[in-house]
TITI-231848 format. One record per residue (C-alpha): residue in one letter; x, y, z. Coordinates in steps of 0.5 Angstrom, whole numbers, padded with zeros to 4 digits, always signed. Each point is the difference from the previous one (the first is absolute). Layout:
BEGIN
aXYZ;...
***
This chain:
BEGIN
m-0121-0011+0120;n-0003-0005-0004;k+0002-0005-0004;l-0002+0003-0006;e+0004+0007+0002;k+0006-0004+0001;l-0001-0004-0007;v-0001+0007-0003;k+0006+0003+0003;t+0005-0006-0001;s-0002+0001-0007;v+0001+0007-0001;q+0006-0001+0003;a+0002-0005-0004;y-0002+0004-0006;n+0004+0006+0002;e+0006-0004+0001;q-0001-0003-0007;i-0001+0007-0003;q+0007+0002+0004;t+0003-0006-0003;n-0002+0001-0007;v+0002+0008+0001;e+0007-0003+0002;g+0000-0005-0006;d-0002+0006-0005;q+0005+0004+0003;k+0006-0005-0001;r-0003-0001-0007;a+0000+0007-0001;r+0007+0001+0002;i+0003-0006-0004;l-0004+0003-0006;q+0003+0007+0001;n+0007-0003+0001;l-0001-0004-0007;l-0002+0007-0003;k+0006+0003+0003;k+0004-0006-0003;n-0003+0001-0007;e+0001+0007+0000;a+0007-0001+0002;w+0001-0005-0006;k-0003+0004-0005;k+0005+0006+0002;q+0005-0005-0001;t-0002-0003-0006;v+0000+0007-0003;v+0007+0001+0002;d+0002-0006-0003;l-0004+0002-0006;i+0004+0006+0000;e+0006-0003+0000;y-0001-0005-0006;s-0003+0006-0004;p+0003+0000-0007;e+0003+0007+0001;k+0003-0002+0007;i+0003-0007-0004;e+0002+0005-0006;k+0004+0005+0005;t+0003-0006+0004;l+0002-0003-0007;q+0003+0006-0003;t+0004+0001+0007;a+0003-0006-0001;v+0002+0001-0007;n+0003+0007+0001;k+0004-0003+0006;q+0002-0006-0004;l+0001+0004-0007;p+0007+0003+0002;n+0003-0007+0002;y-0003-0003-0006;k+0002+0005-0005;k+0007-0001+0003;a+0000-0007-0001;l-0002+0000-0007;n+0005+0005-0002;d+0005-0005+0004;v-0002-0005-0004;l+0000+0004-0007;n+0007+0002+0001;s+0002-0007+0002;a-0003-0003-0007;e+0003+0006-0004;q+0007-0001+0003;t-0001-0008-0001;a-0003+0002-0008;d+0006+0004-0001;r+0005-0005+0003;e-0004-0006-0005;k+0001+0005-0006;n+0007+0001+0001;k+0001-0008+0001;l-0004-0001-0006;l+0004+0005-0004;f+0007-0003+0003;n-0003-0007-0002;y-0001+0003-0007;l+0007+0003-0001;a+0003-0006+0003;t-0004-0005-0005;f+0002+0005-0006;g+0007+0000+0002;i+0000-0008+0001;f-0003+0000-0007;a+0005+0005-0003;v+0006-0004+0003;t-0003-0006-0003;i-0001+0002-0007;g+0007+0004+0000;l+0003-0007+0002;i-0004-0004-0005;v+0002+0005-0005;g+0007+0001+0002;s+0001-0008+0000;i-0003-0001-0007;k+0005+0006-0002;f+0006-0003+0003;f-0001-0007-0002;m-0002+0002-0007;g+0005+0005-0001;f-0004+0006-0001;
***
C-alpha cells in the first residue's frame, strides 16, 4: 500500500467514525426530543384535568355541596338566635310594661299625697 491508499483509508475510516458519532448524537437528541414530547403530552393531559377541576360546573357543584352541608347548621343557629332574640324582646316588653305601671303608680300615689295634704291642711 502506498501512502495515498493509506491516507484515503485513514480518511474513510475517520469519515465513517465521524458519521457513526453523528448518528449516535442524533439518536441521543432524538431520545431527548421524544422524552420532551412525552412530557409535553403528559403536561397537556394534566392541564386538561386541572381545567376540568376548575370548570364553572365543578366549582358550582362544589359550592352547592358545601352550602347543602352547612345549611342545616346555619338554619339551626339562625333559629336559635331568632328564638333568643324573641325571648329577650318579650322580657324587655314585660320590663317596659312594669316600668310604666310603676311610674304611673308612683305618680298616682304622689298626686294622692299632694291632694290629701291639701285637703288635710285646708280642712276640706
